[in-house]
Phi, psi and omega in degrees: 000323179296323179294321179294317178297318179295319179295317179293322177296318178296319179293321177296320178295317178297319179296319178296318177296318178297316179298317178299319179293321178296321177296317179297318179295318178300317179296319179298315178295322178296317178297319179297319178297318178295319178296319178296321179295318177296319178297317179298317179297313180297316179296318179298317178296316180297317179294319178298316178296321179295316179295315177301319181296321181283312186283311187273321184262350179071029180297152175276149178266054177275169180300321183292317180291327176294322178295318178298324181291328181288332183240000000 
C-alpha cells in the first residue's frame, strides 16, 4: 500500500509540474503575440508614412531619406 501511495504522490507531483510548465508556455505565447502585434502596428505606420512621403510629398528614395523614414 505504501508503494501505491508513493507512486500516486509522484504522479501528482509530475502532473502539477506539467501544469505549471503549460501555464508558463501559454504566457510566453501570449507575450509573443502581443509583441508581434506591436511590431505589425509599428511597421504599418512606418510603411504608411513612407508611402505618403513618396506619393504625396514627392520625397526621393535615397538612402538618407529611407533612413529618416525608419526613425
